[in-house]
Each structure stands twice: as C-alpha cells, then as structure tokens.
C-alpha positions as CSV (number, residue, x, y, z in Angstrom):
1,M,17.8,56.5,-3.6
2,L,15.7,59.1,-1.7
3,A,17.3,62.4,-1.0
4,T,17.5,63.2,2.8
5,S,18.1,66.4,4.7
6,Q,19.4,66.4,8.2
7,K,20.7,70.0,8.2
8,I,19.2,73.5,7.8
9,R,21.0,76.6,6.4
10,R,19.5,79.8,7.6
11,N,18.6,82.7,5.4
12,G,21.8,84.5,4.4
13,Q,24.0,81.5,5.0
14,W,23.8,80.1,1.5
15,D,24.1,81.4,-2.1
16,E,22.5,79.0,-4.6
17,T,19.7,76.4,-4.5
18,H,18.7,73.4,-6.5
19,G,15.0,73.9,-5.9
20,T,12.2,75.3,-3.7
21,V,9.6,74.0,-1.4
22,T,6.6,76.1,-0.4
23,L,5.4,75.7,3.2
24,N,2.8,77.5,5.3
25,Y,3.6,78.6,8.9
26,E,2.4,75.4,10.5
27,D,4.3,73.2,7.9
28,R,7.5,75.2,8.6
29,F,7.6,73.7,12.1
30,L,8.9,70.2,11.6
31,R,11.3,67.4,12.6
32,R,10.6,64.5,10.2
33,R,8.5,64.7,7.1
34,M,8.5,63.8,3.4
35,L,8.4,66.9,1.2
36,R,8.1,67.6,-2.6
37,T,9.8,70.5,-4.3
38,A,8.2,72.7,-6.9
39,Q,10.5,70.9,-9.3
40,N,8.8,67.6,-8.3
41,E,11.6,66.0,-6.3
42,E,10.7,64.2,-3.2
43,F,13.0,64.3,-0.2
44,L,12.9,63.3,3.5
45,V,13.5,65.8,6.2
46,D,15.0,64.1,9.2
47,L,16.2,66.7,11.7
48,S,17.6,65.9,15.2
49,Q,14.9,68.1,16.8
50,T,11.7,70.0,15.8
51,T,12.7,73.2,14.1
52,S,11.0,76.4,13.1
53,L,11.9,77.5,9.6
54,D,11.5,80.9,8.0
55,G,11.1,81.8,4.3
56,G,14.6,82.0,2.9
57,D,16.0,79.1,5.0
58,A,17.2,76.0,3.1
59,F,17.3,72.3,3.6
60,E,20.7,70.9,2.9
61,L,20.5,67.5,1.3
62,A,23.0,64.8,2.0
63,D,24.7,65.4,-1.4
64,G,25.1,69.1,-0.6
65,R,22.3,70.5,-2.8
66,L,20.1,73.1,-1.1
67,I,16.3,73.4,-1.3
68,E,15.0,76.8,-0.4
69,V,12.0,77.2,1.9
70,V,9.4,79.6,0.5
71,A,6.8,80.9,2.9
72,A,3.3,80.2,1.4
73,E,0.6,82.8,1.2
74,E,-2.0,82.3,3.9
75,D,-5.4,83.8,4.9
76,L,-4.5,86.5,7.5
77,F,-5.7,89.6,9.2
78,A,-3.9,93.0,8.8
79,V,-4.5,94.9,12.0
80,T,-4.2,98.7,12.2
81,G,-5.4,101.3,14.6
82,P,-4.5,104.4,16.6
83,D,-2.7,102.5,19.4
84,L,-0.8,99.6,17.8
85,T,1.2,99.0,20.9
86,R,-2.0,98.4,22.9
87,L,-3.4,96.1,20.2
88,A,-0.2,94.1,20.1
89,W,-0.3,93.7,23.9
90,H,-3.9,92.2,23.7
91,I,-2.9,89.9,20.8
92,G,0.2,88.7,22.8
93,N,-1.9,88.3,26.0
94,R,-3.9,85.7,24.1
95,H,-0.7,83.9,22.9
96,T,-1.6,84.6,19.3
97,P,1.4,84.5,16.9
98,C,1.9,88.0,15.5
99,Q,4.0,89.4,12.7
100,I,4.9,92.9,13.8
101,E,5.4,95.5,11.1
102,P,6.0,99.3,11.4
103,E,2.4,100.2,10.4
104,R,0.4,97.1,11.1
105,L,0.2,93.8,12.9
106,V,-0.5,90.6,11.0
107,I,-2.2,87.6,12.6
108,R,-3.9,84.4,11.4
109,R,-7.6,84.7,10.9
110,D,-9.5,84.0,14.1
111,H,-13.0,85.3,14.5
112,V,-12.7,85.5,18.3
113,I,-9.5,87.6,18.1
114,R,-11.1,89.7,15.3
115,D,-14.1,90.6,17.5
116,M,-11.9,91.5,20.4
117,L,-9.7,93.8,18.2
118,L,-12.8,95.5,16.7
119,K,-14.1,96.2,20.2
120,L,-10.7,97.8,21.0
121,G,-11.0,100.2,18.0
122,A,-8.8,98.3,15.5
123,T,-9.3,98.1,11.8
124,V,-9.1,94.4,10.7
125,Q,-8.6,93.6,7.0
126,D,-8.5,90.2,5.3
127,I,-5.3,89.7,3.4
128,R,-3.4,86.8,1.8
129,A,0.4,86.9,2.4
130,P,3.2,84.8,3.7
131,F,3.1,84.7,7.5
132,S,6.3,85.1,9.6
133,P,5.4,86.0,13.1
134,E,7.8,87.0,15.8
135,G,9.6,84.1,17.6
136,G,8.9,83.1,21.2
137,A,10.6,84.4,24.3
138,Y,14.2,85.6,23.8
139,G,13.7,85.8,20.0
140,H,13.5,82.2,19.1
141,G,11.1,79.3,19.1
142,R,7.4,79.7,18.6
143,T,4.4,80.9,20.6
144,H,1.5,78.5,20.7
145,G,-2.0,79.9,20.7
146,H,-4.9,78.8,22.9
147,S,-7.9,77.1,21.4
148,H,-11.0,79.3,21.3
C-alpha cells in the first residue's frame, strides 16, 4: 500500500526521520503530489491546503514515520553593496522572493532584476545554494513575483 502524508511537522518539532526528500523552492509549495525519497520510497502528499515548506520540516506518514524535507541547491544571485537596505527595498518593490542575510541578499537568477541591481551599485554574484526566502506579509506565506 502506498504511504500517505496528510501532516507536516515543522523544523524543531521532531527528532528522528525515516528518510529524506530533496525539493527546490517551487517544489516546497504543495498540496497534493507524489514524491520519492532519497531512499527510493514513493509516497503521496495529500494536505488539506497548499503549504509552504522549509528545509528541516518533515512529512508525517500515516504510519508515523517522518520524511525530512531537504532544501535543494538552486541557481541564485548573492547581492551585496554599500546600501543593502536600499537594495532590499528595490527587490521587494518588484515582489521578488528574497533571502535576507546579515551581509547579503539572496534571490533567484533573473537577468532583469540583475540589471536593475547593477545600475543601483550592487555587486551580483552567481551562486548555487538552498533558497529559503522570507515569508510573505506577517511572516508567513509566500510572495509571488511578477513576470518580466
């Protein structure tokens, strides 16, 4: 019988897992989907509503086993510059998901946003890393970018 998950355990709310599943930022926003673990076990995610997951969260299977969500490495830009707050404002003004760190901003690769940031005096570096941007308004949910 196919394993099913209808519950999520958030990072820090569990101790031990049975396996892992690696998902990129887009794939960590789901309601119903078939997934396969790194240990080659297939399972069905069937949540009551579309949910945004972070690396370190876990799917709880019907039998109680937990499958940890690992944030996949993605093609991103690391943004630095003399006025990081101003750069963050311009990124947010374009509804671009942004991971805010003390010394840099991390965004998905987008040539239009890159060009804008360079014109604003930013340094933009290609990186590969897991992507965990800030949540939407009030610290939860997701922001949704505009097409360019």
